PyMOL Python script that loads the backbone (N, CA, C, O; Angstrom):
from pymol import cmd

cmd.read_pdbstr("""\
ATOM      1  N   UNK A   1     -18.796  -2.856  23.694  1.00  0.00           N
ATOM      2  CA  UNK A   1     -18.287  -3.280  21.792  1.00  0.00           C
ATOM      3  C   UNK A   1     -17.591  -3.037  21.399  1.00  0.00           C
ATOM      4  O   UNK A   1     -16.877  -3.998  21.111  1.00  0.00           O
ATOM      5  N   UNK A   2     -17.224  -2.133  21.118  1.00  0.00           N
ATOM      6  CA  UNK A   2     -15.480  -1.733  20.109  1.00  0.00           C
ATOM      7  C   UNK A   2     -14.728  -2.958  21.002  1.00  0.00           C
ATOM      8  O   UNK A   2     -14.387  -3.900  20.286  1.00  0.00           O
ATOM      9  N   UNK A   3     -14.528  -3.055  21.895  1.00  0.00           N
ATOM     10  CA  UNK A   3     -13.247  -3.937  22.414  1.00  0.00           C
ATOM     11  C   UNK A   3     -13.673  -4.912  22.365  1.00  0.00           C
ATOM     12  O   UNK A   3     -12.759  -5.640  22.749  1.00  0.00           O
ATOM     13  N   UNK A   4     -14.719  -5.668  22.083  1.00  0.00           N
ATOM     14  CA  UNK A   4     -14.982  -7.393  21.864  1.00  0.00           C
ATOM     15  C   UNK A   4     -14.463  -7.545  20.533  1.00  0.00           C
ATOM     16  O   UNK A   4     -13.912  -8.599  20.216  1.00  0.00           O
ATOM     17  N   UNK A   5     -14.619  -6.346  19.516  1.00  0.00           N
ATOM     18  CA  UNK A   5     -14.624  -6.539  18.348  1.00  0.00           C
ATOM     19  C   UNK A   5     -13.014  -6.317  17.816  1.00  0.00           C
ATOM     20  O   UNK A   5     -12.550  -6.835  16.800  1.00  0.00           O
ATOM     21  N   UNK A   6     -12.335  -5.485  18.684  1.00  0.00           N
ATOM     22  CA  UNK A   6     -10.258  -5.333  19.039  1.00  0.00           C
ATOM     23  C   UNK A   6      -9.933  -6.637  19.358  1.00  0.00           C
ATOM     24  O   UNK A   6      -9.078  -7.254  18.723  1.00  0.00           O
ATOM     25  N   UNK A   7     -10.739  -7.266  20.589  1.00  0.00           N
ATOM     26  CA  UNK A   7     -10.142  -8.575  21.149  1.00  0.00           C
ATOM     27  C   UNK A   7     -10.314  -9.853  20.144  1.00  0.00           C
ATOM     28  O   UNK A   7      -9.451 -10.731  20.141  1.00  0.00           O
ATOM     29  N   UNK A   8     -11.535  -9.935  19.233  1.00  0.00           N
ATOM     30  CA  UNK A   8     -11.485 -11.058  18.398  1.00  0.00           C
ATOM     31  C   UNK A   8     -10.453 -11.102  17.248  1.00  0.00           C
ATOM     32  O   UNK A   8      -9.869 -12.058  16.739  1.00  0.00           O
ATOM     33  N   UNK A   9     -10.403  -9.663  16.973  1.00  0.00           N
ATOM     34  CA  UNK A   9      -9.274  -9.180  15.825  1.00  0.00           C
ATOM     35  C   UNK A   9      -8.108 -10.047  16.007  1.00  0.00           C
ATOM     36  O   UNK A   9      -7.610 -10.999  15.407  1.00  0.00           O
ATOM     37  N   UNK A  10      -7.809  -9.222  17.276  1.00  0.00           N
ATOM     38  CA  UNK A  10      -6.369  -9.934  17.699  1.00  0.00           C
ATOM     39  C   UNK A  10      -6.288 -11.101  17.767  1.00  0.00           C
ATOM     40  O   UNK A  10      -5.334 -11.475  17.084  1.00  0.00           O
ATOM     41  N   UNK A  11      -7.129 -12.436  18.554  1.00  0.00           N
ATOM     42  CA  UNK A  11      -7.343 -13.360  18.105  1.00  0.00           C
ATOM     43  C   UNK A  11      -6.942 -13.910  17.046  1.00  0.00           C
ATOM     44  O   UNK A  11      -6.255 -14.931  17.019  1.00  0.00           O
ATOM     45  N   UNK A  12      -7.400 -13.181  15.918  1.00  0.00           N
ATOM     46  CA  UNK A  12      -7.825 -14.128  14.763  1.00  0.00           C
ATOM     47  C   UNK A  12      -6.044 -13.742  13.854  1.00  0.00           C
ATOM     48  O   UNK A  12      -5.576 -14.262  12.841  1.00  0.00           O
ATOM     49  N   UNK A  13      -5.557 -12.824  14.617  1.00  0.00           N
ATOM     50  CA  UNK A  13      -4.251 -11.952  14.159  1.00  0.00           C
ATOM     51  C   UNK A  13      -3.106 -12.395  14.557  1.00  0.00           C
ATOM     52  O   UNK A  13      -2.215 -11.641  14.165  1.00  0.00           O
ATOM     53  N   UNK A  14      -2.586 -13.571  15.360  1.00  0.00           N
ATOM     54  CA  UNK A  14      -1.910 -13.664  16.205  1.00  0.00           C
ATOM     55  C   UNK A  14      -0.533 -14.075  15.717  1.00  0.00           C
ATOM     56  O   UNK A  14      -0.268 -15.154  15.187  1.00  0.00           O
ATOM     57  N   UNK A  15       0.211 -13.199  15.934  1.00  0.00           N
ATOM     58  CA  UNK A  15       1.635 -13.085  15.603  1.00  0.00           C
ATOM     59  C   UNK A  15       2.531 -14.871  15.450  1.00  0.00           C
ATOM     60  O   UNK A  15       3.242 -14.979  16.449  1.00  0.00           O
ATOM     61  N   UNK A  16       2.622 -15.799  14.797  1.00  0.00           N
ATOM     62  CA  UNK A  16       3.816 -16.631  14.642  1.00  0.00           C
ATOM     63  C   UNK A  16       4.703 -16.865  14.028  1.00  0.00           C
ATOM     64  O   UNK A  16       4.870 -16.481  12.870  1.00  0.00           O
ATOM     65  N   UNK A  17       5.638 -17.706  14.827  1.00  0.00           N
ATOM     66  CA  UNK A  17       6.865 -18.098  14.552  1.00  0.00           C
ATOM     67  C   UNK A  17       8.140 -16.914  14.556  1.00  0.00           C
ATOM     68  O   UNK A  17       9.045 -16.891  13.722  1.00  0.00           O
ATOM     69  N   UNK A  18       7.969 -15.888  15.766  1.00  0.00           N
ATOM     70  CA  UNK A  18       8.711 -15.054  15.648  1.00  0.00           C
ATOM     71  C   UNK A  18       9.406 -15.322  16.644  1.00  0.00           C
ATOM     72  O   UNK A  18       9.136 -15.869  17.713  1.00  0.00           O
ATOM     73  N   UNK A  19      10.925 -14.622  15.946  1.00  0.00           N
ATOM     74  CA  UNK A  19      12.041 -14.917  16.301  1.00  0.00           C
ATOM     75  C   UNK A  19      12.632 -14.448  17.811  1.00  0.00           C
ATOM     76  O   UNK A  19      12.353 -13.341  18.272  1.00  0.00           O
ATOM     77  N   UNK A  20      13.461 -15.397  18.512  1.00  0.00           N
ATOM     78  CA  UNK A  20      13.762 -14.840  19.954  1.00  0.00           C
ATOM     79  C   UNK A  20      14.590 -13.541  19.573  1.00  0.00           C
ATOM     80  O   UNK A  20      15.179 -13.191  18.550  1.00  0.00           O
ATOM     81  N   UNK A  21      14.377 -12.937  20.894  1.00  0.00           N
ATOM     82  CA  UNK A  21      15.236 -11.608  20.975  1.00  0.00           C
ATOM     83  C   UNK A  21      16.626 -11.766  20.830  1.00  0.00           C
ATOM     84  O   UNK A  21      17.437 -11.119  20.167  1.00  0.00           O
ATOM     85  N   UNK A  22      16.824 -13.225  21.933  1.00  0.00           N
ATOM     86  CA  UNK A  22      18.232 -13.545  22.147  1.00  0.00           C
ATOM     87  C   UNK A  22      18.970 -14.639  21.350  1.00  0.00           C
ATOM     88  O   UNK A  22      20.200 -14.606  21.329  1.00  0.00           O
ATOM     89  N   UNK A  23      18.275 -15.645  20.665  1.00  0.00           N
ATOM     90  CA  UNK A  23      19.021 -16.987  19.758  1.00  0.00           C
ATOM     91  C   UNK A  23      18.454 -16.667  18.381  1.00  0.00           C
ATOM     92  O   UNK A  23      19.040 -16.966  17.341  1.00  0.00           O
ATOM     93  N   UNK A  24      17.118 -15.955  18.441  1.00  0.00           N
ATOM     94  CA  UNK A  24      16.903 -16.269  16.999  1.00  0.00           C
ATOM     95  C   UNK A  24      16.017 -17.520  16.569  1.00  0.00           C
ATOM     96  O   UNK A  24      15.860 -17.890  15.405  1.00  0.00           O
ATOM     97  N   UNK A  25      15.480 -18.093  17.671  1.00  0.00           N
ATOM     98  CA  UNK A  25      14.843 -19.704  17.266  1.00  0.00           C
ATOM     99  C   UNK A  25      13.559 -19.179  17.141  1.00  0.00           C
ATOM    100  O   UNK A  25      13.191 -18.366  17.989  1.00  0.00           O
ATOM    101  N   UNK A  26      12.651 -19.566  16.041  1.00  0.00           N
ATOM    102  CA  UNK A  26      11.509 -19.001  16.084  1.00  0.00           C
ATOM    103  C   UNK A  26      10.661 -19.239  16.915  1.00  0.00           C
ATOM    104  O   UNK A  26      10.820 -20.409  17.264  1.00  0.00           O
ATOM    105  N   UNK A  27       9.461 -18.581  17.680  1.00  0.00           N
ATOM    106  CA  UNK A  27       8.492 -19.448  18.881  1.00  0.00           C
ATOM    107  C   UNK A  27       7.262 -19.542  18.388  1.00  0.00           C
ATOM    108  O   UNK A  27       6.680 -18.492  18.117  1.00  0.00           O
ATOM    109  N   UNK A  28       6.588 -20.845  18.161  1.00  0.00           N
ATOM    110  CA  UNK A  28       5.405 -20.733  17.833  1.00  0.00           C
ATOM    111  C   UNK A  28       4.179 -19.647  17.864  1.00  0.00           C
ATOM    112  O   UNK A  28       3.471 -19.422  16.883  1.00  0.00           O
ATOM    113  N   UNK A  29       4.034 -19.007  19.140  1.00  0.00           N
ATOM    114  CA  UNK A  29       3.006 -18.248  19.084  1.00  0.00           C
ATOM    115  C   UNK A  29       3.285 -17.379  20.605  1.00  0.00           C
ATOM    116  O   UNK A  29       4.202 -17.871  21.262  1.00  0.00           O
ATOM    117  N   UNK A  30       2.727 -16.377  21.118  1.00  0.00           N
ATOM    118  CA  UNK A  30       2.674 -15.895  22.072  1.00  0.00           C
ATOM    119  C   UNK A  30       2.526 -16.565  23.195  1.00  0.00           C
ATOM    120  O   UNK A  30       2.212 -17.748  23.057  1.00  0.00           O
ATOM    121  N   UNK A  31       2.699 -16.037  24.606  1.00  0.00           N
ATOM    122  CA  UNK A  31       2.157 -16.735  25.874  1.00  0.00           C
ATOM    123  C   UNK A  31       1.362 -16.175  26.205  1.00  0.00           C
ATOM    124  O   UNK A  31       0.456 -16.827  26.725  1.00  0.00           O
ATOM    125  N   UNK A  32       1.202 -14.787  26.131  1.00  0.00           N
ATOM    126  CA  UNK A  32       0.454 -14.145  26.423  1.00  0.00           C
ATOM    127  C   UNK A  32       0.394 -12.997  25.665  1.00  0.00           C
ATOM    128  O   UNK A  32       1.444 -12.532  25.223  1.00  0.00           O
ATOM    129  N   UNK A  33      -1.331 -12.125  25.301  1.00  0.00           N
ATOM    130  CA  UNK A  33      -1.535 -11.421  24.590  1.00  0.00           C
ATOM    131  C   UNK A  33      -2.239 -10.225  25.400  1.00  0.00           C
ATOM    132  O   UNK A  33      -3.327 -10.480  25.917  1.00  0.00           O
ATOM    133  N   UNK A  34      -1.683  -8.906  25.551  1.00  0.00           N
ATOM    134  CA  UNK A  34      -2.997  -8.253  26.335  1.00  0.00           C
ATOM    135  C   UNK A  34      -2.924  -6.921  25.248  1.00  0.00           C
ATOM    136  O   UNK A  34      -1.852  -6.451  24.868  1.00  0.00           O
ATOM    137  N   UNK A  35      -4.478  -6.324  24.756  1.00  0.00           N
ATOM    138  CA  UNK A  35      -4.973  -5.191  24.321  1.00  0.00           C
ATOM    139  C   UNK A  35      -5.276  -3.914  25.015  1.00  0.00           C
ATOM    140  O   UNK A  35      -6.158  -3.610  25.818  1.00  0.00           O
ATOM    141  N   UNK A  36      -4.520  -3.405  24.602  1.00  0.00           N
ATOM    142  CA  UNK A  36      -4.880  -1.801  25.152  1.00  0.00           C
ATOM    143  C   UNK A  36      -4.954  -1.012  24.742  1.00  0.00           C
ATOM    144  O   UNK A  36      -4.753  -1.255  23.552  1.00  0.00           O
ATOM    145  N   UNK A  37      -5.238   0.557  24.926  1.00  0.00           N
ATOM    146  CA  UNK A  37      -5.650   1.288  23.836  1.00  0.00           C
ATOM    147  C   UNK A  37      -4.417   2.011  22.777  1.00  0.00           C
ATOM    148  O   UNK A  37      -3.463   2.697  23.144  1.00  0.00           O
ATOM    149  N   UNK A  38      -4.805   1.588  21.282  1.00  0.00           N
ATOM    150  CA  UNK A  38      -3.453   1.845  20.541  1.00  0.00           C
ATOM    151  C   UNK A  38      -2.727   0.898  20.622  1.00  0.00           C
ATOM    152  O   UNK A  38      -1.863   1.017  19.753  1.00  0.00           O
ATOM    153  N   UNK A  39      -2.582  -0.050  21.228  1.00  0.00           N
ATOM    154  CA  UNK A  39      -1.661  -1.176  21.096  1.00  0.00           C
ATOM    155  C   UNK A  39      -2.196  -2.546  21.599  1.00  0.00           C
ATOM    156  O   UNK A  39      -3.248  -2.679  22.225  1.00  0.00           O
ATOM    157  N   UNK A  40      -1.535  -3.326  21.329  1.00  0.00           N
ATOM    158  CA  UNK A  40      -1.565  -5.090  21.804  1.00  0.00           C
ATOM    159  C   UNK A  40       0.294  -5.184  22.485  1.00  0.00           C
ATOM    160  O   UNK A  40       1.329  -4.771  21.962  1.00  0.00           O
ATOM    161  N   UNK A  41       0.104  -5.793  23.612  1.00  0.00           N
ATOM    162  CA  UNK A  41       2.225  -6.857  24.077  1.00  0.00           C
ATOM    163  C   UNK A  41       1.495  -7.919  23.842  1.00  0.00           C
ATOM    164  O   UNK A  41       0.299  -8.199  23.920  1.00  0.00           O
ATOM    165  N   UNK A  42       2.640  -8.550  23.480  1.00  0.00           N
ATOM    166  CA  UNK A  42       3.128 -10.386  23.272  1.00  0.00           C
ATOM    167  C   UNK A  42       3.817 -10.533  24.218  1.00  0.00           C
ATOM    168  O   UNK A  42       4.744  -9.729  24.315  1.00  0.00           O
ATOM    169  N   UNK A  43       3.705 -11.365  25.070  1.00  0.00           N
ATOM    170  CA  UNK A  43       4.877 -11.849  26.202  1.00  0.00           C
ATOM    171  C   UNK A  43       5.110 -13.222  25.291  1.00  0.00           C
ATOM    172  O   UNK A  43       4.161 -13.897  24.891  1.00  0.00           O
ATOM    173  N   UNK A  44       6.634 -13.572  24.995  1.00  0.00           N
ATOM    174  CA  UNK A  44       6.885 -14.679  24.306  1.00  0.00           C
ATOM    175  C   UNK A  44       7.773 -15.361  25.188  1.00  0.00           C
ATOM    176  O   UNK A  44       8.322 -14.589  25.974  1.00  0.00           O
ATOM    177  N   UNK A  45       8.040 -16.372  25.292  1.00  0.00           N
ATOM    178  CA  UNK A  45       9.199 -17.468  25.753  1.00  0.00           C
ATOM    179  C   UNK A  45       9.959 -18.586  25.008  1.00  0.00           C
ATOM    180  O   UNK A  45       9.424 -19.577  24.513  1.00  0.00           O
ATOM    181  N   UNK A  46      11.088 -18.338  24.996  1.00  0.00           N
ATOM    182  CA  UNK A  46      12.122 -18.901  24.183  1.00  0.00           C
ATOM    183  C   UNK A  46      11.896 -19.983  24.698  1.00  0.00           C
ATOM    184  O   UNK A  46      12.000 -19.968  25.924  1.00  0.00           O
ATOM    185  N   UNK A  47      11.437 -21.575  23.946  1.00  0.00           N
ATOM    186  CA  UNK A  47      11.766 -22.853  24.827  1.00  0.00           C
ATOM    187  C   UNK A  47      13.297 -23.289  24.810  1.00  0.00           C
ATOM    188  O   UNK A  47      13.844 -24.044  25.614  1.00  0.00           O
ATOM    189  N   UNK A  48      13.851 -22.664  23.744  1.00  0.00           N
ATOM    190  CA  UNK A  48      15.543 -23.281  23.117  1.00  0.00           C
ATOM    191  C   UNK A  48      16.544 -22.483  24.271  1.00  0.00           C
ATOM    192  O   UNK A  48      17.629 -22.964  24.599  1.00  0.00           O
ATOM    193  N   UNK A  49      16.151 -21.521  24.692  1.00  0.00           N
ATOM    194  CA  UNK A  49      17.323 -20.973  25.763  1.00  0.00           C
ATOM    195  C   UNK A  49      16.673 -20.247  27.280  1.00  0.00           C
ATOM    196  O   UNK A  49      17.379 -19.786  28.176  1.00  0.00           O
ATOM    197  N   UNK A  50      15.221 -20.290  27.277  1.00  0.00           N
ATOM    198  CA  UNK A  50      14.787 -20.200  28.420  1.00  0.00           C
ATOM    199  C   UNK A  50      14.625 -17.811  28.407  1.00  0.00           C
ATOM    200  O   UNK A  50      14.749 -16.990  29.315  1.00  0.00           O
ATOM    201  N   UNK A  51      14.312 -17.661  26.872  1.00  0.00           N
ATOM    202  CA  UNK A  51      14.869 -15.975  27.442  1.00  0.00           C
ATOM    203  C   UNK A  51      13.215 -15.858  26.900  1.00  0.00           C
ATOM    204  O   UNK A  51      12.614 -16.429  25.991  1.00  0.00           O
ATOM    205  N   UNK A  52      12.812 -14.864  27.887  1.00  0.00           N
ATOM    206  CA  UNK A  52      11.469 -14.217  27.973  1.00  0.00           C
ATOM    207  C   UNK A  52      11.657 -12.591  27.553  1.00  0.00           C
ATOM    208  O   UNK A  52      12.531 -11.821  27.951  1.00  0.00           O
ATOM    209  N   UNK A  53      10.445 -12.298  26.530  1.00  0.00           N
ATOM    210  CA  UNK A  53      10.741 -10.471  26.710  1.00  0.00           C
ATOM    211  C   UNK A  53       9.350 -10.340  25.739  1.00  0.00           C
ATOM    212  O   UNK A  53       8.650 -11.167  25.155  1.00  0.00           O
ATOM    213  N   UNK A  54       9.333  -9.339  25.832  1.00  0.00           N
ATOM    214  CA  UNK A  54       7.651  -8.761  25.521  1.00  0.00           C
ATOM    215  C   UNK A  54       7.553  -7.859  24.135  1.00  0.00           C
ATOM    216  O   UNK A  54       8.450  -7.019  24.075  1.00  0.00           O
ATOM    217  N   UNK A  55       6.721  -7.864  23.107  1.00  0.00           N
ATOM    218  CA  UNK A  55       7.049  -6.881  22.307  1.00  0.00           C
ATOM    219  C   UNK A  55       5.568  -6.613  22.420  1.00  0.00           C
ATOM    220  O   UNK A  55       4.681  -7.270  22.965  1.00  0.00           O
ATOM    221  N   UNK A  56       5.529  -5.159  21.578  1.00  0.00           N
ATOM    222  CA  UNK A  56       4.233  -4.463  21.939  1.00  0.00           C
ATOM    223  C   UNK A  56       4.450  -3.510  20.065  1.00  0.00           C
ATOM    224  O   UNK A  56       5.341  -3.034  19.360  1.00  0.00           O
ATOM    225  N   UNK A  57       3.063  -3.709  20.064  1.00  0.00           N
ATOM    226  CA  UNK A  57       2.502  -3.427  18.926  1.00  0.00           C
ATOM    227  C   UNK A  57       1.587  -2.248  19.004  1.00  0.00           C
ATOM    228  O   UNK A  57       0.603  -2.376  19.733  1.00  0.00           O
ATOM    229  N   UNK A  58       1.772  -1.011  18.306  1.00  0.00           N
ATOM    230  CA  UNK A  58       1.228   0.129  18.159  1.00  0.00           C
ATOM    231  C   UNK A  58       0.947   0.334  16.876  1.00  0.00           C
ATOM    232  O   UNK A  58       1.463   0.075  15.789  1.00  0.00           O
ATOM    233  N   UNK A  59      -0.336   1.052  17.422  1.00  0.00           N
ATOM    234  CA  UNK A  59      -1.446   1.618  16.146  1.00  0.00           C
ATOM    235  C   UNK A  59      -1.308   2.707  15.374  1.00  0.00           C
ATOM    236  O   UNK A  59      -0.734   3.540  16.076  1.00  0.00           O
ATOM    237  N   UNK A  60      -1.540   3.192  14.219  1.00  0.00           N
ATOM    238  CA  UNK A  60      -1.768   4.458  14.176  1.00  0.00           C
ATOM    239  C   UNK A  60      -2.730   4.938  14.600  1.00  0.00           C
ATOM    240  O   UNK A  60      -3.784   4.322  14.446  1.00  0.00           O
ATOM    241  N   UNK A  61      -2.728   6.113  15.237  1.00  0.00           N
ATOM    242  CA  UNK A  61      -3.767   7.010  15.560  1.00  0.00           C
ATOM    243  C   UNK A  61      -5.138   6.806  14.686  1.00  0.00           C
ATOM    244  O   UNK A  61      -6.229   6.689  15.244  1.00  0.00           O
ATOM    245  N   UNK A  62      -5.034   6.787  13.752  1.00  0.00           N
ATOM    246  CA  UNK A  62      -6.142   6.990  12.616  1.00  0.00           C
ATOM    247  C   UNK A  62      -6.751   5.829  12.847  1.00  0.00           C
ATOM    248  O   UNK A  62      -7.912   5.774  13.254  1.00  0.00           O
ATOM    249  N   UNK A  63      -6.003   4.773  12.602  1.00  0.00           N
ATOM    250  CA  UNK A  63      -6.847   3.499  13.153  1.00  0.00           C
ATOM    251  C   UNK A  63      -7.542   2.915  14.015  1.00  0.00           C
ATOM    252  O   UNK A  63      -8.630   2.413  13.734  1.00  0.00           O
ATOM    253  N   UNK A  64      -7.111   2.893  14.995  1.00  0.00           N
ATOM    254  CA  UNK A  64      -7.511   3.015  16.596  1.00  0.00           C
ATOM    255  C   UNK A  64      -8.823   3.780  16.757  1.00  0.00           C
ATOM    256  O   UNK A  64      -8.963   4.956  16.420  1.00  0.00           O
ATOM    257  N   UNK A  65     -10.077   2.768  17.474  1.00  0.00           N
ATOM    258  CA  UNK A  65     -11.749   3.438  17.221  1.00  0.00           C
ATOM    259  C   UNK A  65     -11.770   3.917  19.035  1.00  0.00           C
ATOM    260  O   UNK A  65     -11.616   3.045  19.890  1.00  0.00           O
ATOM    261  N   UNK A  66     -11.932   5.062  19.326  1.00  0.00           N
ATOM    262  CA  UNK A  66     -12.149   5.263  20.816  1.00  0.00           C
ATOM    263  C   UNK A  66     -13.684   4.972  20.777  1.00  0.00           C
ATOM    264  O   UNK A  66     -14.502   5.157  19.875  1.00  0.00           O
ATOM    265  N   UNK A  67     -13.829   4.423  22.124  1.00  0.00           N
ATOM    266  CA  UNK A  67     -15.105   4.631  22.182  1.00  0.00           C
ATOM    267  C   UNK A  67     -15.568   5.862  22.940  1.00  0.00           C
ATOM    268  O   UNK A  67     -14.779   6.609  23.519  1.00  0.00           O
ATOM    269  N   UNK A  68     -17.025   6.059  22.908  1.00  0.00           N
ATOM    270  CA  UNK A  68     -17.660   7.291  23.560  1.00  0.00           C
ATOM    271  C   UNK A  68     -17.453   7.459  25.335  1.00  0.00           C
ATOM    272  O   UNK A  68     -17.596   6.607  26.212  1.00  0.00           O
ATOM    273  N   UNK A  69     -17.092   8.801  25.426  1.00  0.00           N
ATOM    274  CA  UNK A  69     -16.581   8.823  27.359  1.00  0.00           C
ATOM    275  C   UNK A  69     -18.298   8.517  27.976  1.00  0.00           C
ATOM    276  O   UNK A  69     -18.438   7.835  28.991  1.00  0.00           O
ATOM    277  N   UNK A  70     -19.484   9.081  27.266  1.00  0.00           N
ATOM    278  CA  UNK A  70     -20.384   9.058  27.892  1.00  0.00           C
ATOM    279  C   UNK A  70     -21.424   8.803  26.717  1.00  0.00           C
ATOM    280  O   UNK A  70     -21.201   9.145  25.556  1.00  0.00           O
ATOM    281  N   UNK A  71     -22.537   8.191  27.125  1.00  0.00           N
ATOM    282  CA  UNK A  71     -23.734   7.883  26.397  1.00  0.00           C
ATOM    283  C   UNK A  71     -24.578   9.007  26.489  1.00  0.00           C
ATOM    284  O   UNK A  71     -25.680   8.999  25.942  1.00  0.00           O
TER     285      UNK A  71
END
""", "prot")
cmd.dss("prot")
cmd.show_as("cartoon", "prot")
cmd.util.cbc("prot")
cmd.orient("prot")
């Protein structure tokens, strides 16, 4: 259940207009979003220079909710 909430929050908070790491052109939205434990990875492709790069958002450990290992 926690993962669904995290995924929903991520989809509502997608970064927009991130500048290309090579040429600086704003990119409207990431091509791929991959949530993980305490982080979210974003894959960006610049259509101006064809550069692809990954950006990772790392969350403060106090903010991340860990699901229980056993019921």
